[in-house]
Each structure stands twice: as C-alpha cells, then as structure tokens.
N, C-alpha and C positions, 0 to 999 in steps of 0.2 A: 511672490507666490505663484503668479502665472508662469514665470520661467521655470520654477521648481516643478510644477505640474507637467509642463512641456517636456522637461528633461526626463522625468520619471516615465512619462509615456513613451518617449523615444527609447529609453533603456529597456522597457518591457517589450517594445516592438522588436528591438534588436535581438533580445533573448529568444523571443518567439520565432524570429526568422532563422536563428542558429538551430533551434529545435527542429524546424521544418526541414532545413537543409540536411541535418543528420538523419531524420526519417526518410527523406527522399534518397539519400545515399544508400542507406540500408535496403530500401525497397529496390533500387536499381541493381544493387549487388545480388539480391535474392532473385530478381528477374534474370539476370545474367546467368546465374548458376543453373536455374531451371532450363534455360535455353540450351546451355552446354550439355546438361544431362539428357535433354530430348535429342540433341544432335548425336551424342554418344550412343544412345539406344538405336538411332537409325543407322549408325555405322556398324553397330554390332550385329552383323547379318545372322550369325549362328546362335544369338541370344545366350552367349557363353558368359557374359558379364565382363568381357575383356575384348579389346579391339587390337587386331594385329596390323602390322604394316600393310600386309596383303589386302585386309579388309578396307584399310584407307585408300590404298591405291586403286581398288575397284570403283571407288566413288569419286575419284579425282576429276572425272569428265562429266559427272552427274550434275545437271543445272540445279536441282533441288538441294543437293549437298553444298554446292557452291553458295547458293542463297542463304543456307543455314549458317555457314561460316561467315558470310558477309553480314548477317544480322548480329554476329558476335564482334564485328570489326576485325576479323581475322582473314588474311589472305590465304589461299590454299597452299601457296609455297611455305607460309609460315607454319601452317598445320603440319605439313610434311616434316619440316625441320623440328617442330615440336616432338613428333613421334620419334625421330631419329635421336633426340636428346633424352627422351623418356625410356627408350630401349637401348640395350646394348648390343643385341643380335637381332637379325631380321625376324627370327621366330618368336621373339619376346612379345608379350601382351601388355597392353596399357590398361590399368583399371579405370573405372569411371572417375573415382576421386582424383587420381593422378591427372586424367585428362582435363577435368574441371579446373584443377589448380593450375595446370599448364596454361589453359586458355586464358585464365585470369591474369597470369603473368605476362602473356602475349599482348593482352589488351592495353593499348595506350603506349606511351613512350617509355623507354628504359629509364628507370629511377637511378639516382645517384648511388643508392646503396647497391643496386644490381651491378653497376659499373665497378664500383669499389670492390665488390666481392669477386668479379672476374679478374680484376687487376691483382688482387691478393692471391687468388688460386694460381695465376700465371707466374707470380713471383715465387710462390712455393715450388711449383714445378721446375722453374728455371734453376733454383737452388739444388733441388734433388738431382736433376740432370747433370748439373755442374759437379756435384759431389760424386756421382756415379762415373762421370768422365775421368775425374782425377783418380778415382780408385781403379778403373780399368787401365789407365796409363801406368799407374804404379805397378799393377800386377804384371803388365806386359814388359815393363822395365825390368822387373825381377826375373821373368822367364828368360830374357835375353842374356842374363849374366850366366 
C-alpha cells in the first residue's frame, strides 16, 4: 500500500512538472516575441510598420540596439544576415511578423529539420541547373549544325 501511494504521488508530481515545463516554455516564447516586437519598433525609425536594410544598418553601431539583439541571443551579424534572407532587394521592407519569426528561427542551434530543408532545396536546385545545362548544350549543338 505504501509503495502504491508513493508511486501515485511520484506520477502526479511528474505530470505536474511536465505541465510546469509547458507553461514555462509558452511564457518564455511569449516574452521572446514581445522583446522582438519591441526591438522591431525601435528599428522602425519612420514608424512605417516595416524595417528596411538601411534602417537596420543605421543601428548597427548603436549600443542600445546591440543590447536588444543580445537579449534575444542574436548577434548583429546574424541580424544582418536575417534581413538579407528576408529581403530580395536592398529596398525591400521586412514586416514585424517576418522579423519576429526570423528572430525565432535564429535563436538557438539549427534543427535537423532546418538542415534537411536546406539539403533538399540544394538538391532541387542542382537538378534544375543540371537540366538547364543539358538543354543549353543540346540547343548549342543544334545551332552548330
């Protein structure tokens, strides 16, 4: 009987610990999102609702902005790379939602799924380039005749 009560108590404690961990994870995620949104608002000098590469570059030496990025666990070089990945041209604007999601992806180590996605994309691109190369060679061969 004593062993049964002890086991039941241990199981309930473990379930409670798991619930606490889930709640803590959700709380930390929400705090991270709020910090990233606050950082975004500070970067958005013209209050347009979007941040350009120029706006980011204006803050690259700003100690306050560096500290904001640091609180998110993001290096300034990583933030610059994030903007390059989120924009296709220098004049493009990054929205707050894209910025926050990008910051969340930058935080921590790359996951296996991220690496697998990059490997798959690279494979697809290699196949397309190879197909294009064969097509160009074929067309050039036909022109020579």
